C-alpha positions in Angstrom: -9.3 -15.4 -14.1 -11.3 -12.9 -12.1 -8.6 -12.2 -9.6 -5.6 -12.4 -12.0 -5.2 -8.6 -12.0 -4.1 -8.9 -8.4 -0.8 -10.2 -9.7 -0.3 -7.1 -11.8 -1.0 -5.0 -8.8 1.6 -6.8 -6.7 4.2 -6.6 -9.5 3.8 -2.8 -9.6 5.3 -2.8 -6.1 8.3 -4.8 -7.3 7.3 -7.6 -5.0 7.5 -11.3 -6.2 4.5 -13.5 -5.9 3.0 -16.9 -6.8 -0.7 -17.1 -7.5 -2.6 -20.4 -7.3 -5.9 -20.3 -9.1 -7.3 -23.6 -7.6 -7.8 -22.2 -4.2 -7.0 -18.5 -4.6 -3.9 -18.7 -2.5 -1.5 -15.9 -3.1 2.1 -16.1 -1.9 3.9 -12.8 -1.8 7.5 -12.6 -0.9 10.5 -10.2 -0.7 13.9 -10.4 0.6 15.4 -7.7 2.8 19.1 -6.8 3.1 20.7 -6.1 6.4 20.4 -2.4 5.9 16.6 -2.4 5.3 15.6 -5.4 7.3 13.2 -3.6 9.5 11.5 -1.7 6.6 8.4 -3.6 5.5 6.7 -0.5 4.2 6.6 -1.8 0.6 4.9 -5.0 1.7 2.4 -3.0 3.9 1.6 -0.6 1.0 1.1 -3.6 -1.3 -1.2 -5.3 1.2 -3.3 -2.2 1.5 -3.6 -1.9 -2.3 -4.5 -5.6 -2.6 -7.2 -5.2 0.1 -8.6 -2.2 -1.6 -8.7 -4.1 -5.0 -10.7 -6.9 -3.3 -13.2 -4.4 -1.9 -13.5 -2.5 -5.1 -14.3 -5.7 -6.9 -16.9 -6.9 -4.5 -14.7 -9.6 -2.9 -13.7 -10.1 0.7 -10.5 -11.4 2.2 -11.2 -13.8 5.0 -9.2 -12.5 8.0 -9.2 -16.0 9.5 -7.4 -17.4 6.5 -5.1 -14.4 5.8 -1.7 -14.4 7.4 1.7 -13.0 7.2 4.8 -15.1 7.9 8.2 -13.4 8.4 11.3 -15.5 8.3 14.6 -14.3 9.8 17.3 -15.0 12.3 16.7 -14.8 16.0 18.9 -11.6 16.0 17.0 -9.9 13.2 13.3 -10.7 14.0 13.2 -8.6 17.1 14.2 -5.6 15.0 11.0 -5.7 13.0 8.2 -3.4 13.7 5.1 -5.3 12.6 1.6 -3.9 12.5 -1.6 -5.6 11.5 -2.3 -5.0 7.8 -5.4 -7.1 7.1 
């Protein structure tokens, strides 16, 4: 219950999520059209806000257990410009 506000924070960014309370896993996902495929700025801003929320609430994200997975075609994936968020 303590981390349930994280879901509200993510929803403010119009990003879908699943939150599992048993092990504090949070699955955030969004689909990208062919026009905006390389634009992950909404996800990046959301990740920064979630990280900030954890710090403000005296919690830490474990960088060894935090990851981003991007799915796409072989043609589309090289078009992404990823940067480290966490």
